[in-house]
VMD Tcl script that draws the C-alpha trace (Angstrom):
set ca {
  {-91.08 -21.42 -22.97}
  {-90.26 -24.88 -24.34}
  {-91.40 -26.94 -27.23}
  {-92.30 -30.60 -27.12}
  {-89.40 -32.73 -25.97}
  {-87.95 -29.91 -23.84}
  {-86.25 -28.02 -26.68}
  {-86.31 -24.26 -26.23}
  {-88.42 -22.32 -28.68}
  {-86.31 -20.18 -31.03}
  {-86.04 -16.47 -30.37}
  {-86.19 -15.88 -34.14}
  {-87.03 -18.32 -36.92}
  {-87.06 -18.01 -40.71}
  {-88.81 -20.78 -42.63}
  {-88.51 -20.66 -46.42}
  {-88.58 -16.85 -46.27}
  {-88.36 -14.77 -49.42}
  {-88.48 -11.04 -50.09}
  {-88.72 -9.12 -53.33}
  {-88.62 -5.48 -54.33}
  {-90.76 -5.03 -57.41}
  {-90.11 -8.00 -59.67}
  {-86.66 -8.74 -58.22}
  {-86.23 -11.33 -55.48}
  {-83.48 -10.32 -53.07}
  {-84.00 -13.22 -50.64}
  {-85.22 -16.74 -51.37}
  {-85.69 -19.88 -49.29}
  {-84.07 -18.51 -46.13}
  {-84.00 -21.11 -43.34}
  {-82.55 -19.81 -40.09}
  {-83.12 -20.63 -36.43}
  {-81.79 -18.26 -33.76}
  {-81.83 -19.87 -30.34}
  {-82.08 -17.77 -27.17}
  {-78.76 -16.68 -25.73}
  {-76.71 -17.15 -28.90}
  {-74.81 -14.94 -31.32}
  {-75.79 -15.56 -34.93}
  {-73.68 -13.86 -37.57}
  {-74.98 -12.95 -41.02}
  {-71.85 -12.68 -43.13}
  {-71.50 -11.70 -46.75}
  {-70.79 -8.89 -49.21}
  {-72.96 -5.85 -49.88}
  {-76.19 -6.75 -51.64}
  {-76.27 -10.37 -50.44}
  {-79.40 -9.91 -48.29}
  {-78.00 -9.25 -44.80}
  {-79.77 -5.94 -44.21}
  {-83.02 -7.20 -45.71}
  {-82.90 -10.22 -43.37}
  {-82.42 -8.00 -40.33}
  {-85.19 -5.63 -41.39}
  {-87.55 -8.56 -41.89}
  {-86.83 -9.70 -38.33}
  {-87.60 -6.23 -36.96}
  {-90.90 -6.04 -38.84}
  {-89.71 -3.12 -40.98}
  {-90.31 -5.37 -44.00}
  {-92.78 -8.21 -44.38}
  {-91.83 -11.42 -46.18}
  {-93.38 -12.13 -49.57}
  {-93.16 -15.87 -48.97}
  {-92.51 -18.20 -46.07}
  {-92.95 -17.69 -42.34}
  {-90.95 -15.54 -39.95}
  {-91.43 -15.41 -36.19}
  {-89.83 -13.35 -33.42}
  {-90.71 -14.37 -29.87}
  {-93.33 -16.72 -31.31}
  {-95.19 -14.13 -33.42}
  {-94.87 -12.44 -36.78}
  {-92.73 -9.31 -36.17}
  {-95.54 -7.03 -37.35}
  {-97.88 -8.58 -34.75}
  {-95.64 -8.20 -31.69}
  {-97.22 -6.54 -28.69}
  {-95.86 -3.30 -27.27}
  {-94.43 -5.25 -24.36}
  {-92.62 -7.68 -26.65}
  {-91.21 -4.83 -28.71}
  {-89.51 -3.42 -25.62}
  {-87.49 -6.65 -25.58}
  {-85.97 -5.79 -28.97}
  {-83.01 -3.60 -29.83}
  {-82.21 -2.63 -33.43}
  {-79.14 -0.88 -34.76}
  {-79.65 0.09 -38.42}
  {-76.77 0.98 -40.69}
  {-77.87 4.62 -40.58}
  {-79.40 5.23 -37.14}
  {-81.44 8.22 -36.08}
  {-79.35 10.75 -34.15}
  {-80.15 14.40 -33.54}
  {-77.47 16.81 -34.74}
  {-78.42 19.63 -32.35}
  {-78.30 17.46 -29.23}
  {-75.19 16.41 -27.34}
  {-74.09 12.79 -27.33}
  {-75.41 12.36 -23.78}
  {-78.71 14.07 -24.58}
  {-79.16 11.75 -27.54}
  {-78.85 8.83 -25.12}
  {-81.38 10.51 -22.83}
  {-83.79 10.80 -25.75}
  {-83.44 7.14 -26.69}
  {-83.81 6.19 -23.04}
  {-87.12 8.03 -22.80}
  {-88.26 6.55 -26.09}
  {-87.65 3.06 -24.72}
  {-89.14 3.60 -21.27}
  {-85.92 3.76 -19.26}
  {-86.57 5.41 -15.85}
  {-85.26 8.94 -15.27}
  {-82.70 7.74 -12.71}
  {-80.44 6.60 -15.52}
  {-77.12 8.45 -15.05}
  {-75.21 5.33 -14.03}
  {-76.54 3.41 -17.03}
  {-75.61 6.19 -19.44}
  {-72.16 6.50 -17.88}
  {-71.62 2.74 -18.37}
  {-72.59 2.93 -22.02}
  {-70.55 6.03 -22.77}
  {-67.55 4.31 -21.22}
  {-68.19 1.15 -23.26}
  {-68.09 3.09 -26.53}
  {-65.26 5.36 -25.33}
  {-67.26 8.59 -25.49}
  {-67.19 9.62 -21.83}
  {-64.83 12.52 -22.49}
  {-66.88 13.76 -25.44}
  {-70.42 13.38 -24.10}
  {-70.95 17.17 -24.17}
  {-70.27 17.41 -27.92}
  {-73.10 17.94 -30.34}
  {-73.66 15.12 -32.81}
  {-73.04 17.65 -35.60}
  {-69.55 18.21 -34.15}
  {-68.65 14.54 -33.84}
  {-67.03 12.23 -36.34}
  {-68.79 9.45 -38.20}
  {-67.04 6.86 -36.02}
  {-68.22 8.60 -32.86}
  {-71.77 8.65 -34.19}
  {-71.57 4.94 -34.93}
  {-70.43 4.24 -31.39}
  {-73.17 6.45 -29.95}
  {-75.77 4.60 -32.02}
  {-74.68 1.29 -30.50}
  {-74.97 2.75 -27.00}
  {-78.48 3.99 -27.82}
  {-79.46 0.50 -28.99}
  {-78.32 -1.02 -25.69}
  {-79.77 1.60 -23.36}
  {-82.97 -0.29 -22.41}
  {-81.24 -3.68 -21.93}
  {-83.10 -5.54 -24.70}
  {-83.24 -9.34 -24.69}
  {-82.90 -9.59 -28.48}
  {-80.42 -7.42 -30.35}
  {-80.39 -7.06 -34.13}
  {-77.28 -5.18 -35.17}
  {-76.68 -4.25 -38.80}
  {-72.95 -3.74 -39.39}
  {-72.26 -2.59 -35.79}
  {-68.46 -2.60 -36.22}
  {-68.30 -0.73 -39.53}
  {-66.10 2.33 -39.41}
  {-64.47 1.70 -36.04}
  {-60.86 0.81 -35.30}
  {-59.77 -2.80 -34.67}
  {-59.12 -2.26 -30.95}
  {-62.60 -0.88 -30.29}
  {-64.08 -3.55 -32.57}
  {-62.52 -6.18 -30.34}
  {-63.97 -4.46 -27.26}
  {-67.43 -4.46 -28.87}
  {-67.22 -8.19 -29.51}
  {-66.13 -8.81 -25.93}
  {-69.25 -6.95 -24.83}
  {-71.44 -8.86 -27.29}
  {-70.18 -12.15 -25.83}
  {-70.80 -10.82 -22.32}
  {-74.39 -10.00 -23.30}
  {-74.74 -13.48 -24.79}
  {-73.51 -15.00 -21.54}
  {-76.22 -13.02 -19.72}
  {-78.87 -14.61 -21.95}
  {-79.21 -11.93 -24.63}
  {-79.81 -13.12 -28.20}
  {-77.83 -11.32 -30.89}
  {-78.17 -11.29 -34.68}
  {-75.21 -9.42 -36.15}
  {-74.61 -8.68 -39.81}
  {-71.10 -7.93 -40.99}
  {-68.86 -7.79 -44.05}
  {-65.83 -8.66 -41.90}
  {-65.71 -12.40 -42.47}
  {-63.12 -12.79 -39.71}
  {-65.86 -11.95 -37.20}
  {-67.30 -15.40 -37.91}
  {-64.96 -16.72 -35.23}
  {-66.79 -14.62 -32.60}
  {-70.23 -16.06 -33.40}
  {-71.94 -19.20 -32.11}
  {-73.62 -19.83 -35.46}
  {-72.69 -18.32 -38.82}
  {-74.94 -17.96 -41.85}
  {-72.90 -17.13 -44.96}
  {-75.10 -15.29 -47.46}
  {-74.52 -14.92 -51.17}
  {-76.91 -13.50 -53.75}
  {-79.94 -13.70 -51.51}
  {-79.56 -17.25 -50.22}
  {-77.83 -18.97 -47.33}
  {-74.77 -20.55 -48.96}
  {-73.61 -22.25 -45.75}
  {-74.63 -22.33 -42.10}
  {-73.09 -23.88 -39.00}
  {-70.79 -23.23 -36.08}
  {-67.41 -21.66 -36.92}
  {-65.67 -25.00 -36.35}
  {-68.16 -26.83 -38.58}
  {-67.73 -24.33 -41.41}
  {-63.94 -24.39 -41.13}
  {-63.81 -28.19 -41.32}
  {-66.40 -28.26 -44.11}
  {-64.40 -25.79 -46.20}
  {-61.20 -27.82 -45.91}
  {-62.67 -31.31 -45.70}
  {-60.91 -31.75 -42.36}
  {-58.41 -30.06 -40.05}
  {-55.21 -28.79 -41.71}
  {-51.94 -29.30 -39.83}
  {-48.44 -28.09 -40.65}
  {-46.21 -31.08 -39.93}
  {-42.48 -30.39 -39.65}
  {-40.02 -33.25 -40.19}
  {-36.38 -33.58 -39.18}
  {-35.35 -34.35 -42.78}
  {-36.37 -33.29 -46.27}
  {-39.59 -34.90 -47.48}
  {-39.43 -36.48 -50.93}
  {-42.21 -36.14 -53.53}
  {-42.76 -39.89 -53.38}
  {-43.43 -39.63 -49.64}
  {-46.03 -36.91 -50.25}
  {-47.82 -39.22 -52.67}
  {-47.79 -42.02 -50.09}
  {-49.31 -39.68 -47.50}
  {-52.08 -38.70 -49.91}
  {-52.99 -42.37 -50.34}
  {-53.59 -42.90 -46.61}
  {-57.23 -43.20 -45.51}
  {-56.77 -40.60 -42.74}
  {-55.34 -37.98 -45.10}
  {-57.63 -35.68 -47.08}
  {-54.78 -33.78 -48.75}
  {-51.03 -33.30 -48.40}
  {-49.01 -30.42 -49.82}
  {-45.38 -29.55 -49.33}
  {-44.96 -25.93 -48.15}
  {-41.23 -26.23 -47.35}
  {-38.42 -28.74 -47.75}
  {-39.29 -30.24 -44.36}
  {-42.85 -29.01 -43.83}
  {-46.00 -30.64 -45.19}
  {-49.51 -29.24 -44.80}
  {-51.75 -32.22 -44.17}
  {-55.53 -32.01 -43.96}
  {-56.91 -34.92 -42.00}
  {-59.94 -36.29 -40.18}
  {-57.89 -37.43 -37.14}
  {-56.35 -35.51 -34.25}
  {-52.72 -34.37 -34.02}
  {-51.54 -37.36 -32.01}
  {-53.02 -39.86 -34.45}
  {-51.65 -37.86 -37.38}
  {-48.15 -38.18 -35.97}
  {-48.61 -41.96 -35.84}
  {-49.80 -41.94 -39.47}
  {-46.74 -39.94 -40.53}
  {-44.40 -42.27 -38.65}
  {-46.00 -45.30 -40.29}
  {-45.93 -43.87 -43.81}
  {-42.51 -42.17 -43.49}
  {-40.48 -44.29 -41.06}
  {-37.24 -42.63 -42.16}
  {-38.52 -39.09 -41.35}
  {-39.09 -38.18 -37.74}
  {-41.89 -35.71 -36.95}
  {-40.41 -32.62 -35.30}
  {-43.68 -30.76 -34.61}
  {-47.36 -30.64 -35.53}
  {-49.30 -27.36 -35.53}
  {-52.99 -26.88 -36.34}
  {-53.51 -24.27 -39.05}
  {-55.77 -21.46 -37.78}
  {-58.79 -20.48 -39.89}
  {-58.40 -18.00 -42.69}
  {-62.02 -16.88 -42.89}
  {-61.64 -15.27 -46.29}
  {-60.59 -18.65 -47.64}
  {-63.37 -20.42 -45.76}
  {-65.98 -18.03 -47.15}
  {-64.72 -18.37 -50.72}
  {-64.53 -22.16 -50.47}
  {-68.09 -22.49 -49.17}
  {-69.76 -19.82 -51.25}
  {-68.04 -20.88 -54.48}
  {-68.45 -24.63 -53.88}
  {-69.19 -26.23 -57.27}
  {-72.11 -28.26 -55.94}
  {-73.84 -25.22 -54.40}
  {-77.21 -24.42 -55.95}
  {-77.14 -21.40 -58.25}
  {-78.55 -18.41 -56.36}
  {-80.43 -15.28 -57.31}
  {-78.88 -13.36 -60.17}
  {-77.19 -10.00 -59.79}
  {-80.45 -8.12 -60.41}
  {-81.70 -9.22 -56.99}
  {-78.60 -7.93 -55.21}
  {-78.81 -4.67 -57.14}
  {-82.45 -4.33 -56.15}
  {-81.61 -4.73 -52.48}
  {-78.85 -2.14 -52.65}
  {-81.10 0.29 -54.52}
  {-83.90 -0.22 -52.01}
  {-81.55 0.29 -49.05}
  {-80.31 3.51 -50.65}
  {-83.88 4.71 -51.17}
  {-84.72 4.03 -47.52}
  {-81.66 5.95 -46.39}
  {-82.81 9.00 -48.36}
  {-86.42 8.68 -47.25}
  {-87.78 7.49 -50.59}
  {-88.33 3.81 -49.81}
  {-90.99 1.71 -48.16}
  {-92.32 3.15 -44.93}
}
mol new
graphics top color blue
foreach p $ca { graphics top sphere $p radius 0.5 }
foreach p [lrange $ca 0 end-1] q [lrange $ca 1 end] { graphics top cylinder $p $q radius 0.2 }
display resetview
């Protein structure tokens, strides 16, 4: 389906969406477009609104203001057929303690209409989450990490076209986390749309679009490259020279139009943030410092903790919801986990 002008309709769209629990707003003015076949990451600390955003998109919650659509309809109005296109991994998924890992997958398969000739599919998923050798174990006998992996397999069992995954890599080791992300990108390449919430800010690099949330609002949104450049004001390079660089030379570099900032990090190394590429930067350095030859130029890789802090704590960012809103979200999530929250 396409909109006017040939642009694809979004798989999920938030327009000025807000959500409150009681008198406390936990989300306000959320604007987010999730295009088909992309990975959108919701990144931020506990209580920032990630889980609430995902639950709104599934229809578990309804917004108190604004408009939210999934596959062109309000989530609560989706047809049964459309709902089969969705996969949802909550932070605390439903697994049955007295069933084996494989039988849990069989149950979720039946729940989602997967045909009975499903052994190959279940074998693929058990291999993906590295549970093939433990598929006979009861859930009650398995570790929390194994249960988390099984829950992801159960979410994928019916090959949904839209996946909403709430903290899918929490509690698993870095090697398996990397394998999960490889699979997420493979799904994306096959046309699956993924919305993934995470507290691991480094996972921003694996997303196509990143929404950084803080205190119930989107503090920054863009591609990973856009956010990295926005946080630094340009691309940082570590430029090594053949001779020591004097303080006067650093000041001259800072005055150049192509240089955003320059900081000595060693006697012969200067970290220069710039709006030009490496080749042009070398020409700038040669022009400003003719007596110092450039030995090497290396782009500084993103430190996503620094990027997040720079963007979320930007002085010109609008003040967001106070701590009461974040506390309300955490309290409501806890109530839902114990069966006392909204049904």
